[in-house]
N, C-alpha and C positions, 0 to 999 in steps of 0.2 A: 372548369375545376375538372382535375384528374381523377377518377373512381380509384377508390381505395384498395388495396391488394387484399384478401382474405386471408393469407398467409401471415402469422405475426413473431417476429423477434422480440417479443418483448420478453417478462422475465416469466420462466417458466415456474412450477409449483418444485418450493423444497421437498425432500425426504425428510418425515416426520420419524425422529429416532429420538424416542423415550429412555433409552440407555444411557444418553449424557445431557438429559433434559438440566438446562439451569448449571451447567459447570464450564461450557466453551464461551469463549471470545471469538469472533470473527477480528485478528489483530489488525486488520490493513484494510480498508473499503473507503471510498470517497462517497457517501450518502447523497450529496446534492447534486455530484455528476450522474449520479444512476440517473434521476429526476431528469434533468438536463437531457440525459440520451433518451429516456423513453419518449421526451415532448419532440426531441428532432425526429426521433423515427414514426410520431404521431401524424406527423405531417403527410406520408404517404402510406402508412399503414394502419391497421384495425387493433390499436394498440390501448390499452388503458393505464392512464399516466396516474401512479398512483402517488399522491404523498409520502413524505419520509417516516409520519407515523406508521401508515401500513405495512411501508417495506420493513420497521421494525417488527411490527407486530407479526411478520410474516415469518421472521426470523424467529421470533421466540417459539412460534408453533413446531419450527424445525430443530428446536431443541437449545438454540443460542441465548445466553443470558447474559452477553457483554459484547459491543461494537466498539472497535476503536475507528473513529471515523479521521481521515488525513484530511486536511486542509494545506495544500504547498504551491497553492496560487494568491497573493496578496490579497485581493478583491475577498476571495473563500474565506481564506484566515478573518479578515476582517466580518464576517459573517457566520463565524461558528457559534456564536451564543444562539442563533435562530435555529441551527441544524440539532444541537443539542436540547435546547428547550422542548423540542417536536418529541425528540427521542421519549424524554423524560414523562411526557406523558403517557407512556404503556407501559403498562404493568409486566412485570418478569424481566426486564433487561437495562441493565446500566450501558451510558456509553462515557466514554471518553475519547480525548482528540490529540493529535499529532500534526505539529505546524512546523512549517519550513518553507524555503523558496526552494520549490524544485531545479534540480540542476538545468533544466532547457528555461524554465521561466526567468533565472540567473542571467543567461546570454540574451534574451527578452530586453530585461531589464539594463542591460549593458547597452543594449541598442536603442533603447527609447532614452531618457533619460541622461545615460553615459552618454549620446553624443556619437555612438560607434556602429551605425548601421552595416558595417563591412562586418560584422561578426557573423550576422544572418547567413552565410555566402552557403551555397547550396551543401547539404550534410550526404552522408551515404545512403538516408532514406530516399534521396532524390526528390524530394517534394521543394515545394516552391516554400521561400520565407512565409512562417506566420504573420497574422497580421497582429500588431501590437496594439495593445489595449491600453484606456487612459493610465492603469497602476503603473504601465511601464514606463509612461512617460512621467507620471508623478515624482516615481521614486528610483531611484540611483541602486544598482545591486548592494552596494552598502548601507542604503537607509533601509533599503525593504530586509534586509536581514535584521536592522536594531530593531525593525516593528517585530519580529519574531519573536528577537530576545523579551521584548517588553509586553509580550502578550504571555508567553512562557512563563515568565518570572513572577505576572499577575496573577494568574487565572487558575487557579486551584485544581481545574479540570484537564488542563495540558500535560498529560502524561511520557507523552515522547516528541522528540524531537526529531521530523521526519516528513515526507522523504526527502531527505538530501542525497548527495553523493553524484556520479558520472553520466552521462549517456552520451556516447559517443556513433550511434547509429542516427541520432536527431540533430547531431552539432558539428558543425565543421572544425576543420583542425584550429581555426584562427580562434574559437568561442571557447576548446578546451581548457586554456589557465582561465576564466572567469571562472569556472566550472570546478574546477580544484581550490582554487580560492576560497569561493563558496561555501565548498565542502568543508574546508580545513576551518571555517569561521562557525559552522554550525555544529563541530566537534566541540569546539572552546565553548560555545553557549552549552551544549551539551554536559559538557564536563563539569562547567560551573554550576549549572542549577540542578546537578545531580540525577538527569534522567536519562534512560536511554536512547540513543541516537538509531534511526529507521534509515537504511540503506538504498536507495535506488544503484542498482549496477548494469548497465547494459553495455555489450560488450565492449565494456573496461574493465575486466576482472584485474589486470597486472596494477593498474594504476589506483584500482579502488582498496587492494592489498596492501600497495604501499603506502597510500594514506591513512588508511586505519593503524598499520603498523606504527607510521610516524606521530601519528596526532593523540593514540591510544588514548580513544574514548572508554572509561568507564563500564558502559555497558554497548555493545552494537549487535544489531540485528540486520541481515541482508535478507531484506521483502523479496517477494517473489522470485525465489532463490534459483538463476539459471544457470550454474555451473555444472564442472563436471565433477568425478570423484576427486580429482586434483586438488579444486578450489573447496572442494568439502571437507577435503583431509586439512588444508590451512586453518579452515574454520573453526575445525576441531583443537588443533594445537593452539589456537589464540581465545578459543573460550566464547566463538563470536554465535549467536543464534542464527539459524538460517529459518526461514520461513515459505511453504511450498505451497504454491496457488495450484488452480484447476490447470497449467501446463503440464504437470505430472499426471494427470490423465489423458494427454494427448497419444496417439499411437508412434508418435514421430520422437516421443521424445524420453525414449529408451536410456540415455546417458544422465538424464536426469531423475531417474528410478534409479542408477547403480548409484547415483549419489545419496537418493534420501537411505535406502538400503546400509550403505555403510555408516551412515549418521544415525540411522536407528539400531545398528547392532555395536557400535564403536561409542557413541554419546546423544543417547536418548533425549539426556536432559536437554539438548539445543536445538531440538525439534519443535515447530508450530506451523500451524494450516493458518492460509487467511483467503478471500476473496478475491482481493482488489477491483472489487465491483465498481462500475459496472463492467471492467475490461477481464477478459481471461478466463471465460464461464467456463467448466469443465463438462467434458463427457457426461452425458449423450447429447448434450444440448447448448456443443459451440455453435457459435455464430448467433446465439440469443443474448440479452441484456443480461448482464450476472445482477448478484445479489445477495447480502450477508445469508440468506437462507440456502444460496446453491452451496455453501459449503460442506452439508450434507453429502452430496454427491463425492466431493473428493474425499474427505475421510471415508465412506463406505468403500470408495474405489482402493485406495491404498489398504483398508483391513482383508478386501477380498482378494487383492494381487498378491500380498505379503503373507496370508495366510494366519494374520493378528487376531486377537479376540481384540473384539471393537469396544468393551466396554474398558478394558485394562489400557486399548492405544488410547481411549478418549482421555481417561483419567492422567494418563501421563501428559499428554498435550496439555490439558486443563491447569495441571502443576507447574509445567512449564511456562504456561501465559501466568501465570500466579506471581510464580519467580521473576518474570521480566518487568510485571505492571507494577511489584510493589519493592522495586530494588531503589534504596536509596530514600529520597523524600517524594516519590513515586507513589504515594500509600493510595488504593481505592477505598 
């Protein structure tokens, strides 16, 4: 048995920011995937594997009062009650969920029960085709999306449809049409249920914008915004929310900071902050596993970089979050 290393890429401690205690949500995180990542890393590193309840308690200690848990694989959608119930035992934090079939998952369903393995051709990421799971073989993409509709319609804790959208980095050209059809269907569901739609956009800006303009969601949010000033301007013109993750703290992300500044000055009511945990951990902890408490680093970085009053900045973000999550029938 190999000896575990002493260095740990686990979850760092968040910052304690009493100035926004009890006002802010992490508007995009994957709680069950955080635990899964911790378990995987613990096989080779000395890492504490925290349960979801402890991850939520750490978020409260950093001032977070709400978590929007995103389940965008069908097997994880079926498990959202377990996740939300575990958070519910923690004092000081609310939890709601977003549900969808992720664009990459849509292609996997098409390869599985859809009977078209050719859609898993090598994508620009250069990786081998991912392994199909039982739910990919049991449900077609249409059947999986219908399950999303049923869950979102009947569970009052579902506040958002997402993340849906397009991912052209991990999808070959042959799979793009599947993602587009799935994206359209998710927007239809969101509009029918009067819920916001949360959009995944990776290397697909032009087509994402085209579909959003065509399908006209009542409320749209581009999660982990990855565009430049030109895309931010399009979002401003159409009233689409933009959520910034820890990527904005990376040294290489100047174009993203330029986009943030544009929105800050032109339409601050459209700004949101998220973690996308366990991914996209902000500096100075890039490379570690992300968690909702880490949103504190992104907030403080932005306040310091743009010389903002952090209290007023947090109040603006909190107000924007309330506007997003209380649109239509999505009442918290």
